Structure formats: C-alpha cells, structure tokens
C-alpha positions as CSV (number, residue, x, y, z in Angstrom):
1,M,0.0,0.0,0.0
2,N,1.1,3.5,-0.8
3,K,1.5,5.7,2.3
4,D,3.1,8.8,0.8
5,K,1.9,12.1,2.0
6,K,0.4,13.2,-1.3
7,Y,-1.8,10.0,-1.5
8,I,-2.8,10.2,2.2
9,D,-3.8,13.9,1.7
10,E,-5.9,12.9,-1.3
11,L,-7.6,10.3,0.8
12,V,-8.2,12.8,3.6
13,S,-9.6,15.4,1.2
14,K,-12.1,12.8,-0.1
15,A,-13.0,11.7,3.4
16,K,-13.6,15.3,4.4
17,Q,-16.1,15.4,1.6
18,G,-17.9,12.4,2.9
19,D,-16.2,9.7,0.9
20,S,-16.5,6.7,3.3
21,I,-14.4,4.4,1.1
22,A,-11.5,6.9,1.4
23,F,-11.9,7.0,5.2
24,A,-12.1,3.2,5.3
25,T,-8.8,3.1,3.3
26,L,-7.2,5.4,5.8
27,M,-8.4,3.2,8.7
28,N,-6.9,0.1,6.9
29,F,-3.6,2.0,6.6
30,Y,-3.3,2.9,10.2
31,K,-5.3,0.2,12.2
32,D,-2.5,-2.2,12.9
33,G,0.0,0.4,13.9
34,L,-2.5,2.2,16.1
35,Y,-3.7,-1.0,17.7
36,F,-0.1,-2.1,18.7
37,F,0.6,1.4,19.9
38,I,-2.4,1.3,22.2
39,V,-1.7,-2.3,23.4
40,K,1.9,-1.2,24.3
41,M,0.4,1.7,26.4
42,I,-2.2,-0.4,28.3
43,G,-1.2,-4.1,27.9
44,D,-4.8,-5.2,27.2
45,R,-5.6,-6.4,23.7
46,I,-9.4,-6.4,24.2
47,E,-9.6,-2.8,25.7
48,A,-7.2,-1.7,22.9
49,E,-9.8,-2.7,20.3
50,D,-12.4,-0.5,21.9
51,I,-9.9,2.4,22.2
52,L,-8.9,1.9,18.5
53,M,-12.6,2.1,17.4
54,E,-13.1,5.2,19.5
55,T,-10.0,6.7,17.9
56,F,-11.4,6.2,14.4
57,Y,-14.8,7.5,15.5
58,K,-13.2,10.7,16.9
59,A,-11.0,11.1,13.8
60,F,-14.0,10.8,11.5
61,V,-16.1,13.2,13.5
62,N,-13.3,15.7,13.8
63,L,-11.8,15.3,10.3
64,S,-12.7,18.9,9.4
65,M,-10.3,20.0,12.1
66,Y,-7.3,18.2,10.5
67,S,-4.7,20.6,9.0
68,F,-2.7,19.4,6.0
69,D,0.3,21.3,7.5
70,Y,0.9,18.2,9.6
71,A,1.2,14.5,8.8
72,F,-2.2,12.7,9.1
73,S,-0.3,9.9,11.0
74,T,0.8,12.3,13.7
75,W,-2.8,13.6,14.0
76,I,-4.4,10.3,14.3
77,Y,-1.8,8.9,16.7
78,T,-2.3,11.9,18.9
79,I,-6.0,11.1,19.1
80,A,-5.1,7.4,19.9
81,K,-2.7,8.6,22.6
82,N,-5.2,10.9,24.2
83,N,-8.0,8.3,24.1
84,T,-5.6,5.8,25.8
85,I,-4.6,8.3,28.4
86,D,-8.3,9.0,29.2
87,Y,-8.9,5.3,29.5
88,I,-5.9,4.9,31.9
89,R,-7.2,7.8,34.0
90,N,-10.8,6.3,34.1
91,S,-9.4,2.9,34.9
92,K,-7.6,4.3,37.9
93,K,-10.7,6.1,39.1
94,N,-12.8,2.9,38.7
95,V,-10.3,0.8,40.6
96,L,-10.4,3.3,43.5
97,N,-14.2,3.2,43.5
98,N,-14.5,-0.6,43.1
99,C,-15.3,-2.7,46.0
100,K,-17.4,-5.8,46.5
101,S,-20.4,-3.8,47.9
102,D,-20.9,-1.6,44.8
103,I,-22.3,-4.3,42.7
104,T,-25.5,-2.3,42.2
105,S,-26.1,1.3,42.7
106,D,-29.8,1.4,42.9
107,G,-30.2,-0.5,46.2
108,S,-32.4,-3.2,44.6
109,N,-32.1,-6.9,45.4
110,N,-28.6,-8.0,44.4
111,F,-28.8,-11.6,43.4
112,I,-25.1,-11.9,42.4
113,N,-24.0,-11.4,46.0
114,D,-25.9,-14.5,47.0
115,I,-25.0,-16.6,44.0
116,A,-22.3,-18.8,45.7
117,E,-24.1,-19.3,49.0
118,D,-27.6,-20.1,50.2
119,N,-27.9,-19.3,53.9
120,K,-31.7,-19.2,54.1
121,N,-33.1,-22.5,54.9
122,E,-36.9,-21.8,54.7
123,P,-38.4,-24.0,52.0
124,D,-39.9,-21.1,50.0
125,N,-36.6,-19.2,50.0
126,I,-34.6,-22.3,49.0
127,V,-36.7,-22.7,45.8
128,I,-36.6,-19.0,45.0
129,K,-32.9,-18.7,45.6
130,R,-32.3,-21.8,43.4
131,E,-34.3,-20.2,40.6
132,E,-32.5,-16.9,41.0
133,K,-29.1,-18.6,41.0
134,N,-30.0,-20.5,37.8
135,A,-31.0,-17.3,36.1
136,V,-27.8,-15.6,37.2
137,K,-25.7,-18.6,36.1
138,N,-27.5,-18.5,32.6
139,Y,-26.6,-14.8,32.3
140,I,-23.0,-15.4,33.4
141,S,-22.7,-18.1,30.7
142,L,-23.6,-15.4,28.1
143,L,-20.6,-13.2,29.1
144,K,-17.5,-13.0,27.1
145,P,-14.9,-15.5,28.4
146,H,-12.7,-12.9,30.0
147,Y,-15.6,-11.6,32.1
148,R,-17.0,-15.0,32.8
149,I,-13.7,-16.4,34.2
150,L,-13.4,-13.5,36.6
151,I,-17.0,-13.8,37.9
152,E,-16.6,-17.5,38.4
153,K,-13.3,-17.1,40.3
154,F,-14.5,-14.2,42.4
155,Y,-17.9,-15.5,43.3
156,F,-17.9,-19.3,43.0
157,E,-14.3,-20.0,43.9
158,E,-14.3,-17.0,46.4
159,K,-10.9,-15.8,45.4
160,K,-9.6,-12.4,46.3
161,Y,-8.6,-9.8,43.7
162,E,-4.9,-10.5,44.3
163,E,-5.3,-14.2,43.9
164,I,-7.2,-13.8,40.6
165,A,-4.6,-11.3,39.3
166,Q,-1.7,-13.6,40.2
167,E,-3.5,-16.7,38.7
168,L,-4.4,-15.0,35.4
169,N,-1.2,-12.9,35.3
170,L,-3.2,-9.6,35.1
171,P,-2.7,-6.4,36.9
172,I,-5.0,-6.1,39.9
173,G,-6.5,-2.9,38.5
174,T,-7.5,-4.8,35.3
175,V,-9.1,-7.5,37.4
176,K,-11.1,-5.0,39.5
177,G,-12.1,-3.0,36.4
178,K,-13.3,-6.0,34.4
179,L,-15.2,-7.4,37.4
180,H,-16.9,-4.1,37.8
181,R,-18.0,-4.2,34.2
182,A,-19.1,-7.8,34.3
183,R,-21.2,-7.0,37.4
184,K,-22.9,-4.1,35.5
185,I,-23.6,-6.3,32.6
186,I,-25.2,-9.0,34.8
187,N,-27.2,-6.5,36.7
188,N,-28.5,-5.0,33.5
189,F,-29.6,-8.5,32.4
190,L,-31.3,-8.9,35.8
191,G,-32.9,-5.5,35.8
192,Q,-34.4,-6.2,32.3
193,N,-35.6,-9.7,33.1
194,L,-37.1,-9.5,36.6
C-alpha cells in the first residue's frame, strides 16, 4: 500500500467530503500500527480494540479540524494517545471506586452477592434462591470468556482480587475494572428480566 503524504492527503480530502471508502482506506492503513501502539500503552488487547474504534470515530467526527500542515499519521496517533490516556485515568478512578459492595447502585435486590451461598433454609426461600441462581448462572454463561472467568473465580471460587490477578497474570486494576464491568452487565440483564 502506498502511504506517501500526497496519497494520504488525497484520501483525507475525499474523506472530508464524505467519501466513506476513502476513510475506510485510511483506517486500513493505520489500524494495525495504532492497535499495537495502544496495546503497548495499556497491555490489554481487548480494551485496545475498543480504544482503537473510539479513535477512528473521533477522527471521523473531527476530520474537518485536521490541518494538512501536519502528517495525518501524527494527528491520528495523537487522538489514539489521548484516548488511551483517558482510558488509563478512568481505569484508575474505577479501581479506586471498586469494591465488593458496589455491585448495584440502585439498592435493589442484588442476586449476584448471594450466588455462591444459600444461607436461608426456609423451603420457599430455597426454591426462590435456586431459581435466582440458575437465572444468574445463565446470564454469566452469556458473558465474554474474559468476564465469565473473573466472575466465576471471584464468586464461585471465592478468590480475592490479588489471587485472581496472580493466577491470570493480570494487573490487579484490570481484574477490578473487568469485574466491575461484568457486574454491571449481569445486573443490566437482571434488571431487564425481573
């Protein structure tokens, strides 16, 4: 593929005029390099894919602001870098705010807390809890594997964040952040289906 400045500038000009094929060509030119650039910054391939898509979205929306005085690659890499820095900042905030008790924010019944244990021995509650657990287990099975594994280790195997991080060779912040997102997904399922 030809990546000389004149050709790139032609593609950018066409993309600025609404040519989606020209923008798609630009995306193809830069996607691999940007992806590995983001992965190098955060060390998480799955999150890097999301940041990459957000980078292309922001580039597309703000294409009119691009100046031909600078290389397009510099402009788009700057967007990727800023998105990645924002992600890192938000991850740090999420880690600080994460704890076992913040699974739901609305104060409603939180079935996931009780998923691994059944302390109520009344016959009615045993049947209801069993049905709730089965529903939650079904939702957990729908999660992407990287979320499902964390939920299973945290709730079923009752492992601590540190143990999970060590076992999966992940930073503890990543474990906490992904568990938080997995909880939100499950609680959204539960909220829609109760």
